[in-house]
C-alpha positions as CSV (number, residue, x, y, z in Angstrom):
1,M,18.0,25.2,-5.9
2,E,21.1,25.7,-8.2
3,K,23.4,25.4,-5.1
4,M,21.7,22.2,-4.0
5,M,22.1,20.7,-7.5
6,R,25.8,21.2,-7.3
7,K,26.1,18.8,-4.4
8,N,26.1,15.1,-5.0
9,W,25.5,13.4,-1.7
10,W,21.7,13.7,-1.8
11,K,21.6,12.4,-5.3
12,W,23.5,9.2,-4.3
13,L,21.3,9.0,-1.2
14,G,18.2,9.0,-3.4
15,V,19.6,6.3,-5.7
16,A,20.7,4.2,-2.7
17,L,17.2,4.5,-1.1
18,V,15.5,3.5,-4.3
19,V,17.8,0.5,-4.8
20,Y,17.3,-0.5,-1.2
21,G,13.5,-0.3,-1.6
22,L,13.5,-2.2,-4.8
23,L,15.7,-5.0,-3.5
24,A,14.0,-5.3,-0.1
25,G,10.5,-4.9,-1.6
26,L,11.1,-7.8,-4.0
27,L,13.3,-10.2,-1.9
28,I,11.8,-10.2,1.6
29,P,9.3,-13.1,1.8
30,L,5.7,-12.9,2.8
31,K,4.7,-14.2,6.3
32,P,3.4,-17.8,6.2
33,N,-0.4,-18.3,6.2
34,L,-3.1,-20.5,4.9
35,V,-4.4,-20.2,1.3
36,S,-6.9,-23.0,1.5
37,V,-9.0,-24.6,4.3
38,S,-11.5,-27.4,3.6
39,A,-14.2,-27.1,4.8
40,R,-15.2,-23.6,6.0
41,T,-18.3,-24.6,7.9
42,A,-18.9,-27.1,10.7
43,T,-21.6,-28.1,13.2
44,L,-21.1,-27.7,17.0
45,G,-20.6,-30.9,18.9
46,E,-18.9,-32.8,16.1
47,T,-15.3,-33.7,15.4
48,I,-14.0,-32.2,12.2
49,T,-10.7,-32.5,10.3
50,L,-9.6,-29.5,8.3
51,D,-7.4,-30.0,5.2
52,V,-5.2,-26.9,5.1
53,V,-2.8,-25.7,2.5
54,G,-0.1,-23.2,3.5
55,Y,1.8,-20.5,1.7
56,N,5.5,-20.1,2.5
57,T,5.0,-22.6,5.3
58,S,7.5,-25.2,6.6
59,F,5.3,-27.6,8.4
60,G,7.6,-30.5,7.7
61,A,10.6,-28.8,9.4
62,D,8.8,-29.1,12.8
63,A,6.2,-31.8,12.2
64,G,5.8,-32.6,15.9
65,A,5.7,-28.9,17.0
66,V,2.9,-27.6,14.8
67,K,0.0,-26.4,16.9
68,A,-3.4,-25.0,15.9
69,W,-6.4,-23.3,17.6
70,L,-9.9,-22.0,16.7
71,S,-10.2,-18.6,18.3
72,A,-13.6,-17.5,19.7
73,G,-12.4,-14.3,21.3
74,E,-10.0,-13.1,23.9
75,G,-9.3,-15.9,26.4
76,L,-11.5,-18.3,24.4
77,S,-10.0,-20.8,22.0
78,L,-10.1,-24.4,21.1
79,A,-6.9,-26.3,20.6
80,A,-6.6,-28.9,17.9
81,S,-6.8,-32.5,19.3
82,A,-4.5,-33.7,16.5
83,V,-2.2,-32.2,13.8
84,E,-1.0,-34.4,11.0
85,V,1.7,-32.9,8.8
86,L,1.7,-34.2,5.2
87,D,4.5,-32.0,3.8
88,D,5.7,-28.4,4.1
89,R,2.5,-27.0,2.8
90,R,-0.2,-29.4,3.7
91,A,-1.6,-30.6,7.0
92,K,-4.7,-32.0,8.7
93,L,-6.1,-30.2,11.8
94,T,-8.6,-32.1,13.9
95,F,-10.9,-30.3,16.3
96,T,-13.6,-31.6,18.7
97,L,-16.1,-28.8,18.8
98,P,-18.0,-28.1,22.0
99,P,-21.8,-28.4,21.8
100,F,-22.3,-24.6,22.5
101,L,-20.8,-21.3,21.6
102,P,-19.3,-19.3,24.5
103,D,-21.7,-16.4,23.8
104,L,-25.3,-17.2,24.4
105,S,-26.5,-14.2,22.3
106,L,-25.0,-15.6,19.1
107,D,-26.5,-18.2,16.8
108,K,-23.3,-18.4,14.6
109,L,-19.7,-17.4,14.9
110,T,-16.6,-17.3,12.6
111,L,-13.6,-18.9,14.3
112,P,-10.2,-17.7,13.0
113,I,-7.6,-20.4,12.7
114,I,-4.3,-19.8,14.6
115,V,-1.3,-21.9,13.6
116,S,2.0,-21.8,15.4
117,S,5.3,-23.6,14.8
118,P,9.0,-22.8,15.5
119,A,9.8,-22.8,11.8
120,D,7.1,-20.4,10.7
121,G,6.1,-18.5,13.9
122,A,2.4,-17.8,14.6
123,F,-0.1,-16.7,12.0
124,V,-3.8,-16.3,11.7
125,D,-6.3,-17.2,9.0
126,P,-9.1,-14.7,9.7
127,L,-11.6,-16.5,7.5
128,G,-11.3,-19.7,9.6
129,I,-14.5,-21.7,9.8
130,T,-18.1,-20.7,10.6
131,V,-20.2,-22.7,13.1
132,R,-23.9,-22.3,13.8
133,Q,-25.7,-22.8,17.1
134,E,-29.2,-24.1,16.9
135,T,-30.0,-24.1,20.6
136,P,-28.0,-22.0,23.0
137,A,-26.8,-23.4,26.3
138,A,-28.9,-22.6,29.4
139,N,-25.7,-21.8,31.4
140,E,-23.2,-19.5,29.9
141,A,-20.4,-20.5,32.3
142,A,-20.8,-24.1,31.3
143,A,-20.8,-23.1,27.6
144,R,-17.6,-21.1,28.0
145,A,-15.7,-23.8,30.0
146,P,-14.6,-26.0,27.0
147,W,-13.3,-22.8,25.2
148,Q,-11.4,-21.6,28.3
149,S,-9.8,-24.9,29.2
150,T,-7.7,-25.0,26.0
151,A,-7.3,-21.3,25.6
152,L,-4.1,-19.9,24.2
153,A,-1.4,-19.3,26.9
154,K,1.2,-16.6,26.7
155,G,4.0,-18.9,25.6
156,D,2.0,-21.0,23.1
157,L,2.7,-18.8,20.1
158,S,6.1,-18.9,18.5
159,A,7.8,-15.7,17.2
160,T,8.4,-15.4,13.5
161,P,12.0,-16.5,13.0
162,R,12.8,-14.1,10.1
163,I,11.8,-10.8,8.6
164,T,8.6,-11.0,6.6
165,F,5.9,-8.9,5.0
166,P,2.3,-9.5,6.1
167,Y,0.2,-11.9,4.0
168,R,-3.2,-10.7,2.9
169,G,-5.3,-13.3,1.2
170,H,-6.7,-11.0,-1.5
171,L,-3.4,-9.3,-2.1
172,A,-0.8,-12.1,-1.7
173,E,2.4,-11.2,-3.4
174,T,0.9,-8.0,-5.0
175,I,1.2,-6.3,-1.6
176,R,4.7,-5.5,-2.7
177,N,3.3,-3.0,-5.1
178,I,2.8,-0.6,-2.2
179,F,6.6,0.2,-2.5
180,F,6.2,1.1,-6.2
181,H,2.6,2.3,-6.9
182,V,1.9,4.1,-3.6
183,S,5.4,5.5,-3.1
184,L,5.4,6.9,-6.6
185,W,2.2,8.8,-5.9
186,F,3.7,10.3,-2.7
187,A,6.8,11.3,-4.6
188,M,4.7,12.7,-7.4
189,M,2.9,15.0,-5.0
190,F,6.2,16.4,-3.6
191,V,7.5,17.0,-7.1
192,F,4.2,18.7,-8.2
193,I,4.4,20.9,-5.1
194,A,7.9,22.0,-6.1
195,A,6.6,22.8,-9.6
196,V,3.7,25.0,-8.4
197,V,6.0,26.8,-6.0
198,Y,8.3,27.8,-8.9
199,A,5.2,28.8,-10.9
200,I,4.2,31.1,-8.2
201,K,7.7,32.5,-8.0
202,Y,7.7,33.2,-11.7
203,L,4.4,35.1,-11.5
204,R,5.6,37.1,-8.5
205,R,8.8,38.1,-10.3
206,S,7.1,38.9,-13.6
207,G,5.4,41.9,-12.0
208,K,8.7,43.6,-11.2
209,R,10.4,46.1,-13.4
210,S,13.6,44.9,-15.0
211,D,15.2,48.4,-14.9
212,E,14.9,48.4,-11.1
213,L,16.3,44.9,-10.8
214,P,18.6,44.2,-13.7
215,D,18.8,40.5,-13.0
216,V,15.1,39.9,-12.5
217,V,14.6,38.6,-16.1
218,S,17.2,35.8,-15.6
219,R,15.9,34.9,-12.2
220,R,12.3,34.9,-13.5
221,D,13.3,32.6,-16.4
222,R,15.1,30.2,-14.1
223,A,11.8,29.9,-12.0
224,D,10.0,29.0,-15.2
225,Y,12.6,26.5,-16.2
226,W,12.4,24.8,-12.8
227,S,8.6,24.8,-12.9
228,V,8.6,23.0,-16.3
229,A,11.3,20.6,-15.1
230,F,9.4,19.6,-12.0
231,T,6.1,19.3,-13.9
232,S,7.8,16.9,-16.4
233,V,9.1,14.6,-13.7
234,G,5.7,14.8,-11.9
235,M,4.0,13.7,-15.0
236,L,6.5,10.8,-15.4
237,Y,5.8,9.7,-11.9
238,G,2.0,10.1,-12.4
239,V,2.0,7.9,-15.5
240,L,4.2,5.3,-13.8
241,G,1.8,5.3,-10.8
242,L,-1.2,4.9,-13.1
243,L,0.4,2.0,-14.9
244,T,1.5,0.2,-11.7
245,G,-2.0,0.7,-10.3
246,A,-3.5,-0.8,-13.5
247,V,-1.3,-3.9,-13.1
248,W,-2.3,-4.1,-9.4
249,A,-6.0,-3.8,-10.4
250,R,-5.5,-6.7,-12.9
251,Y,-4.6,-9.1,-10.1
252,T,-6.9,-7.8,-7.4
253,W,-9.9,-6.5,-9.2
254,G,-9.8,-8.7,-12.3
255,S,-9.0,-6.2,-15.0
256,F,-6.5,-3.5,-15.8
257,W,-9.1,-0.8,-16.0
258,S,-12.6,-1.0,-14.4
259,W,-13.5,2.7,-14.4
260,D,-13.3,2.9,-10.7
261,I,-13.8,6.4,-9.4
262,K,-10.1,6.6,-8.2
263,Q,-8.8,5.5,-11.6
264,F,-11.1,7.9,-13.4
265,T,-10.3,11.0,-11.4
266,T,-6.6,10.2,-11.4
267,L,-6.7,10.0,-15.2
268,I,-8.5,13.3,-15.4
269,A,-5.9,14.9,-13.1
270,L,-3.0,13.7,-15.3
271,L,-4.9,14.8,-18.5
272,I,-5.2,18.3,-17.0
273,Y,-1.4,18.3,-16.4
274,A,-0.9,17.1,-20.0
275,G,-2.8,20.2,-21.1
276,Y,0.0,22.2,-19.5
277,F,2.5,21.1,-22.1
278,V,0.0,21.5,-24.9
279,L,-0.7,25.1,-23.7
280,R,3.0,26.0,-23.6
281,A,3.5,24.5,-27.1
282,S,0.7,26.7,-28.5
283,F,2.5,30.1,-27.8
284,P,5.6,31.1,-29.8
285,D,6.3,34.1,-27.5
286,G,8.5,32.9,-24.6
287,E,7.2,35.4,-22.0
288,Q,3.6,34.8,-22.8
289,R,4.2,31.0,-22.8
290,A,5.8,31.2,-19.4
291,R,3.2,33.4,-17.8
292,L,0.2,31.4,-19.0
293,G,2.0,28.2,-18.2
294,A,2.7,29.3,-14.7
295,A,-1.0,30.3,-14.2
296,Y,-2.2,27.0,-15.7
297,N,0.3,25.1,-13.4
298,I,-1.4,26.6,-10.4
299,F,-4.8,25.7,-11.8
300,A,-3.7,22.1,-12.5
301,F,-2.4,21.6,-8.9
302,A,-5.6,23.1,-7.5
303,C,-7.5,20.4,-9.5
304,L,-5.1,17.6,-8.4
305,I,-6.0,17.6,-4.7
306,P,-9.8,17.3,-5.0
307,L,-9.6,14.9,-8.0
308,I,-7.2,12.4,-6.3
309,Y,-8.1,12.7,-2.6
310,I,-11.5,14.4,-2.1
311,L,-13.9,13.2,-4.8
312,P,-13.0,9.5,-4.4
313,R,-13.8,9.7,-0.7
314,L,-17.1,11.5,-1.4
315,S,-18.1,8.8,-3.9
316,G,-20.4,6.1,-2.8
317,N,-18.6,3.2,-4.4
318,S,-15.0,2.5,-4.9
319,L,-12.7,-0.6,-4.8
320,H,-9.6,1.5,-4.1
321,P,-8.3,1.5,-0.5
322,G,-8.7,4.9,1.1
323,A,-11.6,5.9,-1.1
324,A,-15.4,5.9,-0.3
325,G,-14.8,4.8,3.2
326,N,-12.6,1.9,2.2
327,P,-9.7,2.1,4.6
328,G,-6.1,2.0,3.4
329,F,-2.9,1.3,5.3
330,G,-4.4,-0.9,8.0
331,G,-2.3,-2.7,10.6
332,E,-1.9,-5.7,8.3
333,D,-1.6,-3.7,5.0
334,L,1.4,-1.7,6.2
335,D,3.1,-3.3,9.3
336,S,6.3,-2.2,10.9
337,T,8.5,-4.3,8.6
338,M,6.9,-2.7,5.5
339,R,7.3,0.8,6.9
340,M,11.1,0.2,7.1
341,V,11.0,-0.1,3.3
342,F,8.0,2.1,2.4
343,Y,9.1,5.4,4.0
344,P,12.7,5.2,2.7
345,I,11.6,4.5,-0.8
346,I,9.3,7.5,-0.8
347,F,12.2,9.7,0.2
348,G,14.3,8.0,-2.4
349,W,11.8,8.5,-5.3
350,T,11.5,12.1,-4.2
351,L,15.2,12.8,-4.2
352,F,15.6,10.9,-7.5
353,G,12.8,13.0,-9.0
354,F,14.6,16.2,-7.9
355,W,17.7,14.9,-9.6
356,L,15.8,14.2,-12.8
357,A,14.3,17.7,-12.6
358,G,17.8,19.1,-12.2
359,L,18.9,17.3,-15.4
360,R,15.8,18.6,-17.2
361,Y,16.6,22.1,-16.1
362,R,20.2,21.9,-17.3
363,L,19.1,20.6,-20.7
364,R,16.7,23.5,-20.9
365,L,19.5,26.0,-20.2
366,L,21.8,24.3,-22.8
367,S,19.1,24.3,-25.5
368,G,18.6,28.1,-24.9
369,E,14.8,27.8,-25.4
């Protein structure tokens, strides 16, 4: 590790990746979508006009080229009979609904709204509108015909003209926190792994006789110094991850702290690691402090995995993605554009954490503790 610390290229690479992630994560706009549709229900066989409000949309730039559809499934959609653009964010979509749903087995169906324009590209409001069918058609072919006649064609949808992040209604702009909250947790795990590796190295070297290997004491102490340094940086990342998660929870769950199982177990894991520093401060003897600290570090890491990853999944109720069966990182949560920022910033935070650990290690050597 000392040889690696003497090189500078990886340190500057880590800084560059973090700066890239911060700038791209904050400056790339979200994909246009609809934030409001009125109304959300309709009756089959009537003509309805939906008042829609967009987000990051530019309806006015291509007022005559804005198109809209109600999607009833693959190869089944209903084109808007009229689109009236009021300004860049507001428009009126008029649809003449057929008298029957295309599937005779359904009594109601949610129809996502698809909007396309050259300025914004194509986007989907998955909530759309809900229609109810009182009496199904006698002939399914006749019921499907109106939905097939105006179905989306291959060239109807415009490509998004610029790089964007996906828009999720319940996340909105807070989806950017993936680059900070989630990436910090990944980097924290890598740093804690390095800490426990050096703790194991210290215990392995502590069993050797110094008269047989004259330099074993210094190498053993270096392993302890590195373990403390990595644990300190891991704690820093863990606290930052918990704080950024609390901010995210405020905007998506309604409060900074709701005692969600993921929040609770993460707090317990960090408190266990905080006990590592309390334990080391309790022993004046350096060798005893290092030996017990190394053993406790292994124990803390063994608690970290089940507390953060296993127990939340076994819980029956959690708001956090990836816990209790609530999926995380779906196709719209982390698309290809976000991956171009997400993976580099994880690597950047990790390299930056190793740099911080190296500084902490050098300070420990200079202090002579």
